[in-house]
C-alpha positions as CSV (number, residue, x, y, z in Angstrom):
1,X,-54.1,-39.3,-60.4
2,X,-52.6,-36.7,-62.7
3,X,-48.8,-36.9,-62.9
4,X,-46.7,-34.2,-61.2
5,X,-43.2,-35.2,-62.1
6,X,-41.3,-35.1,-65.3
7,X,-40.2,-38.4,-66.8
8,X,-37.7,-37.8,-69.6
9,X,-36.4,-41.1,-70.9
10,X,-34.7,-39.5,-73.8
11,X,-32.2,-37.4,-71.8
12,X,-28.6,-38.1,-71.6
13,X,-26.7,-38.6,-68.3
14,X,-26.1,-34.9,-67.8
15,X,-29.8,-34.1,-68.2
16,X,-29.5,-32.8,-71.8
17,X,-31.8,-34.2,-74.4
18,X,-30.2,-36.5,-77.0
19,X,-30.2,-35.0,-80.6
20,X,-32.9,-37.5,-81.7
21,X,-35.2,-36.6,-78.7
22,X,-34.5,-32.9,-79.1
23,X,-35.7,-33.0,-82.7
24,X,-39.0,-34.4,-81.4
25,X,-39.4,-31.3,-79.2
26,X,-39.0,-28.7,-81.9
27,X,-42.0,-26.4,-82.8
28,X,-42.2,-28.0,-86.2
29,X,-42.3,-31.5,-84.8
30,X,-45.1,-30.5,-82.4
31,X,-47.0,-28.8,-85.1
32,X,-46.8,-31.8,-87.4
33,X,-47.9,-34.1,-84.6
34,X,-50.9,-31.9,-83.8
35,X,-52.0,-31.5,-87.5
36,X,-51.6,-35.3,-88.1
37,X,-53.9,-36.1,-85.2
38,X,-56.5,-33.7,-86.6
39,X,-57.3,-36.4,-89.2
40,X,-57.4,-39.3,-86.7
41,X,-60.6,-38.9,-84.7
42,X,-60.0,-42.1,-82.8
43,X,-56.8,-40.6,-81.3
44,X,-58.6,-37.6,-79.9
45,X,-59.8,-37.4,-76.3
46,X,-63.2,-35.7,-76.8
47,X,-64.3,-36.6,-73.3
48,X,-61.4,-34.6,-71.8
49,X,-62.1,-31.7,-74.2
50,X,-65.7,-31.6,-73.0
51,X,-64.4,-31.5,-69.4
52,X,-62.3,-28.5,-70.3
53,X,-65.2,-26.7,-71.9
54,X,-67.3,-27.2,-68.8
55,X,-64.6,-26.0,-66.4
56,X,-63.8,-22.9,-68.6
57,X,-67.2,-21.7,-67.3
58,X,-67.1,-23.0,-63.7
59,X,-63.4,-23.1,-62.8
60,X,-61.0,-22.1,-65.5
61,X,-58.0,-22.3,-63.1
62,X,-58.4,-26.1,-63.2
63,X,-58.0,-26.1,-67.0
64,X,-54.7,-24.3,-66.8
65,X,-53.6,-26.6,-64.0
66,X,-53.7,-29.4,-66.6
67,X,-51.4,-27.3,-68.8
68,X,-48.9,-27.5,-66.0
69,X,-49.2,-31.3,-66.0
70,X,-48.7,-31.4,-69.7
71,X,-45.5,-29.4,-69.4
72,X,-44.2,-31.8,-66.8
73,X,-45.0,-34.9,-68.7
74,X,-44.7,-33.9,-72.4
75,X,-42.4,-30.9,-72.2
76,X,-44.8,-28.5,-73.8
77,X,-47.4,-26.0,-72.7
78,X,-49.6,-26.1,-75.7
79,X,-52.2,-28.8,-76.4
80,X,-51.1,-31.8,-78.4
81,X,-54.7,-33.0,-78.9
82,X,-56.9,-31.1,-81.4
83,X,-60.1,-32.4,-79.9
84,X,-60.9,-29.1,-78.2
85,X,-60.5,-27.3,-81.6
86,X,-62.8,-29.8,-83.3
87,X,-65.5,-29.4,-80.7
88,X,-65.1,-25.6,-80.8
89,X,-65.5,-25.6,-84.6
90,X,-68.7,-27.7,-84.2
91,X,-70.1,-25.2,-81.6
92,X,-69.2,-22.4,-84.0
93,X,-71.0,-23.9,-87.0
94,X,-74.1,-24.8,-85.1
95,X,-74.4,-21.4,-83.4
96,X,-73.8,-19.6,-86.7
97,X,-76.5,-21.6,-88.4
98,X,-78.8,-20.7,-85.5
99,X,-77.9,-17.0,-86.1
100,X,-78.8,-17.4,-89.7
101,X,-82.2,-18.9,-88.7
102,X,-82.9,-16.2,-86.2
103,X,-82.0,-13.4,-88.7
104,X,-84.2,-15.1,-91.3
105,X,-81.4,-15.7,-93.8
106,X,-81.6,-18.0,-96.7
107,X,-79.5,-21.2,-97.2
108,X,-76.7,-19.6,-99.2
109,X,-76.7,-16.5,-97.0
110,X,-76.2,-18.7,-94.0
111,X,-73.4,-20.7,-95.7
112,X,-71.7,-17.4,-96.6
113,X,-72.1,-16.1,-93.0
114,X,-70.7,-19.4,-91.7
115,X,-67.6,-19.1,-93.9
116,X,-67.0,-15.5,-92.7
117,X,-67.4,-16.4,-89.0
118,X,-65.2,-19.5,-89.2
119,X,-62.3,-18.3,-91.4
120,X,-62.3,-14.6,-90.5
121,X,-63.8,-14.1,-87.1
122,X,-62.5,-17.3,-85.5
123,X,-59.4,-18.4,-87.4
124,X,-58.1,-15.1,-88.8
125,X,-58.7,-12.9,-85.8
126,X,-57.6,-15.8,-83.5
127,X,-54.2,-16.0,-85.4
128,X,-53.8,-12.3,-85.1
129,X,-54.6,-12.1,-81.4
130,X,-52.4,-15.1,-80.6
131,X,-49.5,-13.7,-82.5
132,X,-49.8,-10.3,-80.9
133,X,-50.1,-11.8,-77.4
134,X,-47.2,-14.2,-78.1
135,X,-45.0,-11.2,-79.2
136,X,-46.0,-9.0,-76.2
137,X,-45.6,-11.7,-73.6
138,X,-42.2,-12.8,-74.9
139,X,-41.0,-9.2,-75.4
140,X,-42.2,-7.5,-72.2
141,X,-43.5,-10.1,-69.7
142,X,-40.7,-12.7,-69.5
143,X,-38.6,-12.4,-66.3
144,X,-35.1,-11.2,-66.9
145,X,-33.6,-14.2,-65.0
146,X,-35.6,-16.7,-67.1
147,X,-34.5,-15.7,-70.6
148,X,-34.1,-19.4,-71.4
149,X,-37.9,-19.7,-71.3
150,X,-40.4,-18.3,-73.8
151,X,-44.1,-18.5,-74.5
152,X,-45.0,-21.0,-77.2
153,X,-47.1,-19.6,-80.0
154,X,-49.3,-22.7,-79.8
155,X,-49.9,-22.0,-76.1
156,X,-50.9,-18.4,-77.0
157,X,-53.4,-19.8,-79.5
158,X,-54.7,-22.2,-76.9
159,X,-55.3,-19.4,-74.5
160,X,-57.2,-17.5,-77.2
161,X,-59.4,-20.6,-77.9
162,X,-60.0,-21.1,-74.2
163,X,-61.1,-17.5,-73.8
164,X,-63.1,-17.5,-77.1
165,X,-65.2,-20.5,-76.1
166,X,-67.3,-18.8,-73.3
167,X,-67.6,-15.7,-75.4
168,X,-68.9,-17.9,-78.3
169,X,-71.5,-19.7,-76.1
170,X,-72.8,-16.4,-74.5
171,X,-73.0,-14.3,-77.7
172,X,-73.7,-17.0,-80.3
173,X,-75.9,-19.4,-78.4
174,X,-77.5,-18.0,-75.2
175,X,-78.2,-14.7,-76.8
176,X,-80.1,-16.3,-79.7
177,X,-83.1,-17.0,-77.4
178,X,-83.5,-13.3,-76.6
179,X,-82.6,-11.5,-79.9
180,X,-86.0,-11.3,-81.7
181,X,-88.2,-11.0,-78.6
182,X,-86.1,-8.8,-76.3
183,X,-82.7,-7.5,-77.4
184,X,-83.3,-5.9,-80.8
185,X,-86.5,-4.2,-79.6
186,X,-86.3,-0.4,-79.4
187,X,-86.5,-0.4,-75.6
188,X,-84.3,0.2,-72.6
189,X,-84.6,-3.4,-71.5
190,X,-83.5,-4.6,-75.0
191,X,-80.1,-2.9,-75.1
192,X,-79.7,-3.4,-71.4
193,X,-80.0,-7.2,-71.7
194,X,-78.0,-7.4,-74.9
195,X,-75.1,-5.1,-73.7
196,X,-75.0,-6.9,-70.4
197,X,-74.4,-10.2,-72.2
198,X,-71.6,-8.5,-74.2
199,X,-70.1,-7.3,-70.9
200,X,-70.2,-10.8,-69.4
201,X,-68.8,-12.4,-72.6
202,X,-65.9,-10.0,-73.1
203,X,-65.2,-10.0,-69.3
204,X,-64.9,-13.8,-69.5
205,X,-62.5,-13.4,-72.4
206,X,-60.2,-11.0,-70.5
207,X,-60.3,-13.1,-67.3
208,X,-59.5,-16.4,-69.0
209,X,-56.8,-14.8,-71.0
210,X,-55.3,-13.4,-67.8
211,X,-55.4,-16.8,-66.2
212,X,-53.6,-18.4,-69.1
213,X,-50.6,-16.1,-69.0
214,X,-50.5,-15.9,-65.2
215,X,-50.2,-19.7,-65.1
216,X,-46.8,-19.5,-66.7
217,X,-44.2,-19.2,-63.8
218,X,-41.6,-17.4,-65.9
219,X,-43.9,-14.4,-66.7
220,X,-44.1,-11.2,-64.6
221,X,-46.7,-8.4,-64.3
222,X,-49.5,-10.4,-65.9
223,X,-52.0,-8.4,-63.9
224,X,-51.8,-5.7,-66.6
225,X,-53.9,-8.1,-68.8
226,X,-56.8,-7.2,-66.5
227,X,-56.5,-3.5,-67.2
228,X,-58.9,-3.7,-70.2
229,X,-61.7,-4.4,-67.6
230,X,-61.7,-0.7,-66.8
231,X,-62.2,0.3,-70.4
232,X,-64.9,-2.4,-70.8
233,X,-67.0,-1.2,-67.9
234,X,-66.6,2.4,-69.2
235,X,-67.8,1.5,-72.7
236,X,-70.7,-0.5,-71.1
237,X,-71.9,2.4,-69.0
238,X,-71.6,4.8,-72.0
239,X,-73.5,2.4,-74.2
240,X,-76.4,2.3,-71.7
241,X,-76.4,6.1,-71.4
242,X,-76.4,6.6,-75.1
243,X,-78.8,3.8,-76.0
244,X,-76.3,1.8,-78.1
245,X,-77.4,-1.7,-78.8
246,X,-74.3,-3.8,-79.6
247,X,-76.3,-6.9,-80.6
248,X,-78.5,-4.9,-83.0
249,X,-75.3,-3.6,-84.6
250,X,-73.9,-7.1,-84.8
251,X,-77.0,-8.4,-86.6
252,X,-76.9,-5.5,-89.0
253,X,-73.2,-6.2,-89.7
254,X,-73.9,-9.9,-90.3
255,X,-76.7,-9.0,-92.8
256,X,-74.4,-6.6,-94.6
257,X,-71.8,-9.3,-94.9
258,X,-73.9,-11.7,-96.8
259,X,-75.4,-9.3,-99.3
């Protein structure tokens, strides 16, 4: 059974952490531990990371329930195991190579696209989004009576990775099987299928992000994170009315990148 109580052997009699134990709970110490485990594959729990990836599609609430258990047992919301990041990186590399194959790119063009997608689209944009959400949540969403609590930057980055994974699978994997034969054709069914996949993927991203922040008991008004759904649906309907094909635009952008 998963633990539901906090066991803190390093605390003093008054419940305050000892200086030595407190040093282990600093952001720098947690970051060092995370990066150190990144080079020790035997210490990573890939089976549990695969479980998380499965439930991010079927029941993302269960994934965030585990974040609660981690807070109770390890006194941190963010992951301390980089296995999820490693598996996500593998997914990203494989799907990007698939994109290069579908778009008939050469070897060096595919490698260039892979570098762009990994370091700019995933890491760069991910760091930007995580930092922005970390700032907004701590600035505007923390309850007044709980100012002693704050959203960990690592947790904000984890929420982004959780939300990014379904989007990646839908747009960079499932979509590959329909691009050349259906989506990029100059037909109504083409941009309807493609744009609908975009609607589902971005909708997943918004919903999983909302679940991530609503899981934190010291945040308020997290329902505002669902407001982008209205804009998403509006853009989707306008795209169908105007005949915009988002996937075709993405393919053209990828080809322009590797020139």
